[in-house]
Structures are given as structure tokens and as C-alpha cells.
N, C-alpha and C positions, 0 to 999 in steps of 0.2 A: 237349345231345343225348345220348340213351341208346343204348348199344350192348350189349344184353342177349341172351345166347344163349337160343334157344328149342328147339333140338334138339341132341342129342349122340349119339355112338356110342362103343362100347368096342372096342378092338382090341389086338392084341399079336403078337409074333413073336420068334423067336430065330434066330441064324445063326452060322456060323463062317467064318473066312477064313484062308488061309495067309499073307496079306500083312500085315494090320494089324487092330487093334481098330476103327479107323475104318471099314474095309471091312466088318467084321462088323456094325457098327452100321448102316451103309448098307443092307446086305442084310436085316437084321432089320426096318428101316423099310419096305423093299420088300415083305417078306412080310406086314407089317401094313397094307399099302396106303396108307401115308402118306409115301412117300419122295419124292414130287414136289411137296411143299408146303414153305413156309418156316414151320417150326414155332416158335411163341412159347409158352414155358412160362408158365402162369398158376397162381395158387394154387387153393384147394380148395373153391370154393362153386358149387353148382348152383342157378341162379336158380329162383324160384317159377315154376311152370308149364312148366319145361323138360321135354321128353320124350325118352326114349331111342328111337333109331331103329336100323335095320340099318346096317352099314358102307356108306358110299356113296363114290363117286368124287368127288373135289374137283378144282377147276381147277388145272392145272399152275402152280406158282409162287405160288399163293394164300398170303397170310399167314393162318396157321391156328393158332388158340389151342387149347391143350391142357394137361391135367395129364399130364405124362410122367415115367415112371420108367424108368431104364436102369441096367444093370449090365454092365460089361465084365470079361473075364477072359482068362487065358492057359492054356496047356497044363496039363491036369490039374485046373484049378479047377472047383469046383461053384459056380454062380452062379444068382441068381434076382432077378427084378424083378416088381413087381406094384402094383396099385391095389385099394383097397376103396372102395365108394361106397354111399350110402344116402340116403333122404329122411327128413325129420323127420316124426314122426307127426302134428304139428299142421298139415301141409300147407305150411309156409313154406320150401320149397326143400330143398336137401340139401347133402351134403359129400363130399369125396373125400380119401382119404389115400393117399400113395404111399410106396413103400419099395423098398429093394434091399439085397442082402447077398451075401457069400460064404457059401454054405450051401444048404439045401434050400428048396423051395417051401413045405413044411409049417412050417418055422421062420419063413419070411416071413409066412405067413398068421397065425401067432400074434402076430407083431409088429404087423401091420396091425390085427388085432383090438384089441390094446391101445391103439393110436393112436385108433381110432374110439371106444372107450369113453371115453378121455380127452376127445376132442372133445365128446362128449355131456355129460360131467360138467361141463366148464368153462362150457358154454353153458346148462346146466340144462334141456336138452330131451331128449325121448325120440326115439330113432331107430327107423325101421322095419327091415325085413330088410336085412342088410348083404350086398352082392354083392362077389365077388372076381374079379379076372383076374390070374393069376399065370403067369409063364413061368419055367422053370428049364432049366438046361443043364449037362451035364458036358462041359467043353471038351476035345476030343480032343488027343492028343499032337501037338505042332508046329503048333498052330492057335491062333488068337485067337477069342474068342467074345463074343457080346453078346445080352442079353435086354432086351426093351422091353415096356412095357404103357402104355396111354394111354386117357384119356377125352378125346375130340376134339369140340370144339364145331363144329357143322356148319351152323347156320342161326341168324339173328338177327332180333330185332324192335326196333322203335323204342321 
């Protein structure tokens, strides 16, 4: 039995909480519209023929496969999370790189770019345009913060 994603969407969010980093994470998921799912992290392959769609509502409690990046921080921290994704030029699917750091979104974009170049090099394939979704946050005083970015698989084929 094959369980191959045919559609995916990209989403992200960031949030703060005076209570805990878990609550900031929960609110970031809510802002990204994926807080009501049971998220399962998967690795970084976009199947042949999978297409990007707009963010869509998924059933509450659904087991939802995604490539997820998250970064949590405390008072005064600069944090960023993000993903980069692309398709192979030969049409044989695509790849996703995720990353997170204490620092700026620009620094994270440079890191993600290096990761994608290495993925291309080790596979010996050319990538098309690389797309990025990066969230960054300067965590306010006396708060916890969280940034998330995700590629979420939304539909499957046999």
C-alpha cells in the first residue's frame, strides 16, 4: 500500500506567552492554523507530482504529516525558524530543509541556502527556484517566545 502525499501547503507563525514556551508554541501553531492536528514530523522529500496549495483547514485531531521547524526562546532572545523548499529541475520531486537558531531571519536564510546547496550537490541534481518561509521574533521582557514554519502534507494518493 502506498501512502504518497499529493498536495501540501506552507505555513508559519510566531507567538509569545507569559506562562511558558509550550504555551507560546501552542499559540504559534494556532496562528499557523495547524494547532488542532496531531503533527507527525517527517523528513524532507516532496513526492513527484505533489502540488502546493493554499493553507486549508484540516479535520480536528487528524494525524498530519509535516516538515516542521520550531525555535523557542526566553526574555530578550532573538529567535528564528524556517524552511526552504524546491523542486528538482528534472521533474522528479523536490526537497525541504528546515532550520532554527538564536539569531536573525537573514542568518537563518543563509544557513538554509547552504543546506539546500549541499542537498543538491550530494544528489548530483539541479534544483529549481528555492522558496523560503522564515519566522523571526525578538522575545519581549518577561515572556517566552516561539517561531514555527512548516510544510504540511494535506492530501494523499494511492
